[in-house]
C-alpha positions as CSV (number, residue, x, y, z in Angstrom):
1,M,11.2,-8.9,-21.4
2,D,13.3,-9.9,-18.4
3,E,17.1,-9.5,-18.9
4,F,19.7,-11.7,-17.4
5,N,23.3,-10.4,-16.8
6,L,25.3,-13.4,-17.9
7,S,29.0,-13.3,-18.6
8,V,30.1,-14.6,-22.0
9,A,31.6,-17.6,-20.2
10,D,28.4,-18.4,-18.3
11,A,26.2,-17.9,-21.4
12,A,28.5,-20.2,-23.5
13,Y,28.6,-22.8,-20.7
14,I,24.8,-22.8,-20.3
15,A,24.4,-23.0,-24.0
16,G,26.6,-26.1,-24.1
17,I,24.6,-27.7,-21.3
18,I,21.4,-27.0,-23.2
19,D,22.9,-28.3,-26.5
20,G,23.8,-31.6,-24.7
21,E,21.1,-32.1,-22.0
22,G,18.5,-29.5,-22.6
23,T,15.3,-28.8,-24.5
24,I,14.1,-25.7,-26.3
25,T,10.4,-26.3,-27.1
26,L,6.8,-25.3,-26.9
27,T,4.8,-27.3,-24.4
28,R,1.4,-27.4,-22.7
29,K,1.1,-27.5,-19.0
30,H,-2.6,-28.4,-19.3
31,R,-4.4,-30.2,-22.2
32,N,-6.5,-27.3,-23.4
33,E,-3.9,-24.5,-23.1
34,N,-1.9,-22.9,-25.8
35,R,1.7,-24.1,-26.0
36,Q,4.2,-22.0,-24.2
37,L,7.9,-21.6,-24.5
38,A,10.0,-23.8,-22.3
39,V,13.8,-24.2,-21.8
40,T,14.6,-27.2,-19.7
41,I,17.6,-29.2,-18.6
42,S,17.4,-32.7,-17.2
43,S,20.2,-34.1,-15.1
44,N,21.0,-36.4,-12.2
45,E,23.4,-33.7,-11.0
46,R,21.3,-31.5,-8.8
47,Y,24.3,-29.3,-8.0
48,L,24.7,-28.5,-11.7
49,L,21.1,-27.4,-12.0
50,K,21.4,-25.3,-8.8
51,F,24.4,-23.6,-10.3
52,I,22.5,-22.8,-13.5
53,R,19.5,-21.5,-11.5
54,Q,21.7,-19.4,-9.3
55,T,23.7,-18.0,-12.3
56,I,20.6,-17.1,-14.3
57,G,18.7,-15.9,-11.3
58,A,15.4,-17.6,-12.3
59,G,13.7,-20.9,-13.0
60,T,12.7,-24.0,-11.0
61,I,14.2,-27.4,-10.2
62,T,11.8,-30.3,-9.8
63,N,12.4,-33.9,-8.9
64,K,11.5,-36.5,-11.5
65,R,10.0,-39.8,-10.5
66,T,12.4,-42.8,-10.8
67,A,11.0,-45.9,-12.4
68,K,12.9,-48.3,-10.3
69,P,14.4,-48.1,-6.8
70,E,18.0,-48.7,-8.2
71,H,17.7,-45.7,-10.6
72,A,19.5,-42.5,-9.6
73,P,17.4,-39.5,-8.6
74,H,16.8,-37.2,-11.6
75,F,16.0,-33.5,-11.7
76,T,14.7,-31.0,-14.2
77,Y,15.5,-27.3,-14.4
78,S,12.7,-25.3,-16.1
79,L,12.3,-21.7,-17.4
80,F,9.2,-20.6,-19.2
81,N,7.8,-17.9,-21.5
82,R,9.4,-14.5,-21.3
83,Q,12.2,-15.6,-18.9
84,A,13.0,-18.4,-21.3
85,L,13.0,-15.9,-24.2
86,A,15.4,-13.6,-22.3
87,L,17.7,-16.6,-21.7
88,L,17.6,-17.6,-25.4
89,K,18.6,-14.1,-26.3
90,K,21.8,-14.4,-24.2
91,I,22.8,-17.9,-25.2
92,A,21.7,-18.2,-28.8
93,P,25.1,-17.2,-30.3
94,Y,26.7,-20.1,-28.4
95,L,24.3,-22.9,-29.3
96,R,25.8,-25.4,-31.8
97,T,23.1,-27.9,-32.5
98,Y,19.7,-27.7,-34.1
99,K,18.7,-25.9,-31.0
100,R,20.4,-22.9,-32.4
101,D,17.8,-22.9,-35.3
102,R,15.0,-23.3,-32.8
103,A,16.2,-20.4,-30.7
104,S,16.6,-18.2,-33.8
105,L,13.0,-18.9,-34.9
106,I,11.7,-18.3,-31.4
107,L,13.5,-15.0,-31.1
108,Q,12.2,-13.9,-34.5
109,E,8.5,-14.9,-34.1
110,Y,7.5,-15.9,-30.6
111,L,6.5,-12.4,-29.2
112,R,4.7,-11.4,-32.4
113,L,2.6,-14.7,-32.3
114,T,1.9,-14.7,-28.6
115,P,-0.5,-12.0,-27.6
116,R,-0.1,-11.1,-23.9
117,N,-3.9,-10.9,-23.5
118,G,-4.3,-14.4,-24.9
119,Y,-6.6,-13.1,-27.7
120,Y,-5.7,-14.7,-31.0
121,T,-7.3,-13.4,-34.2
122,D,-7.9,-16.1,-36.8
123,Q,-4.9,-14.9,-38.8
124,I,-2.5,-14.9,-35.7
125,R,-3.8,-18.4,-34.7
126,A,-3.1,-19.8,-38.2
127,E,0.4,-18.2,-38.2
128,R,1.0,-19.5,-34.7
129,E,0.1,-23.0,-35.7
130,R,2.5,-22.9,-38.7
131,F,5.2,-21.5,-36.3
132,E,4.6,-24.3,-33.8
133,Q,4.7,-27.0,-36.6
134,R,7.9,-25.5,-38.0
135,L,9.6,-25.3,-34.7
136,L,8.6,-28.7,-33.5
137,S,9.8,-30.3,-36.7
138,M,13.3,-29.0,-36.1
139,K,15.1,-32.1,-34.7
140,P,18.6,-33.6,-34.9
141,N,19.4,-34.5,-38.5
142,A,16.0,-33.1,-39.6
143,T,17.4,-29.7,-40.3
144,T,20.8,-28.4,-41.3
145,S,22.0,-26.2,-38.4
146,R,23.9,-23.1,-39.2
147,A,26.5,-24.3,-36.9
148,Q,27.1,-27.4,-39.1
149,T,27.2,-25.4,-42.3
150,N,29.7,-22.7,-41.1
């Protein structure tokens, strides 16, 4: 797994941005593909996303289409799969929303349920589907975050 050298301050700052403006999820790039891990941050502050990409040393920034000409430009920073996993490992202790629970579940189960060769036994596929359902059901107010109970 790729490792990122983040200071405690940078890890906590990035965790705060993800708690507020980010997403930790499993997504499909194409309809028939398996879901893959994604950590994304959307913002109309391109400078902020460039700072995050530079600090982490990985990821991409894409432009999002604006619906109306008067809307401000909007951008998304994205990190996928093992790089996203490496980032979660660094920032998980600093997350404070339900995203902390998502990160914890991903760190515990994602590698075990995601064969590198893409070959899923029936048992792993069934476990993976339960993992995906559990993860995607974790939403604000849908779960009690450890951060809220401590």
